[in-house]
N, C-alpha and C positions, 0 to 999 in steps of 0.2 A: 784334154779334159783328164781330170785327176781321178785315178781307181780308187777306192776304199783299201784294196788290198796291195797297191803300189808301192814297192819297197824303195828305200832311198836309193838306190842301186840303179833300179828303174827310173826314178826320176831323170838321174844323172844320163842313164844311155839314151834317153828320149831326150833331151838336150843336144848332148853329142849328134845325135843323128841330123838336127837340125844345123849344124854348120857347116854353111856352104863351100863347095868346093872351090878352092884358092884363097880360102881365110882361114884364120887361128882363133882359137878362141883361148881365153887364160882359164887355168883352176878354177880361181876366183869367179870369174866372169861365170863359168858352168855351175859352179855352187849357188850363186846367186840366184840364176834362173832357176834352177833346180829346186829351193827353197829355204835357203839358209845360207849366207855369204861365211859362213865359219866351217864349210864343209868342204874345203878344198883340199884338205889332206883326204876326205873321205872319197873325192873324185878320183885322187891318184890312185888309190886303192882297187877302187871300183873300176878304174882302166887297166889296171897290171892283170883284173882277171875277168878281162872282157868275154861274154861266150859270145860274140859275133862279131868278129874284126872285120866282116865284108859288108855289114851292114851298121855297125858303129863305128865310123872312123875315128878312135883315139887318138891317132896321129896327129888329129888337127888341133890337137891340145897341148898348149905350152905354157911357161910359167909368164907370170908377167913381165919379164926381161926379154922375151921372146925366145927363152934358150929351151931348146930342145931335151927330152929325157935322157939320160945315159943309160939308164934301167929299162928304156923302151922295151915294153913286154912283148912283142913281136919282132924280133931282130937286131936289140940293139939301137942306139941312137943314131948310127949310119942309115938303119932301115927306116927310122923315121925320117931323116933328112931326104933320102930318095924319093918318100911318098909325099911329101910334102913339094918337093920340086917337081914332080909329075901330075900335080893339082896346079903348079904354075906359081907357087908362092916362092919368094927369091928371099937368100939369105944375105945378112950382113956378111958374115964369116960363116964356116960350117957349122955353129953351134947356136948363131943368134937369124932368128925372123925379123925381117924389116914390119916392127910393129907398126909404126904410122902408116905402112902400106897395105897390111894383111891383117890387122887385128879386126875380127868380125866387129862390126859395128850391131850388136845384137839389138832385135826389138824387145822391149818389155814386154814381159806378158803378164 
């Protein structure tokens, strides 16, 4: 349920919280569910200042090609790879998630 005082970042964080363990979503997917498919860059900004990484798993967001972020806010790209592998996500190489297998088939809200 949307709150009147909910910010764009709040909407983004609420979507990211729903990405299941073992899956990834793209910036565009998160933007679309949050309310505007053009917010993909805003998703990146929001995740970079994630106030609660323990409960908002921003490491589960990758680009449309399954690439991790070199500027991952909480320890660099290598940390993002570690966290995703700990979730059970497999990589085609050290920078690409196997999107056919691990992309979240998101429900439409």
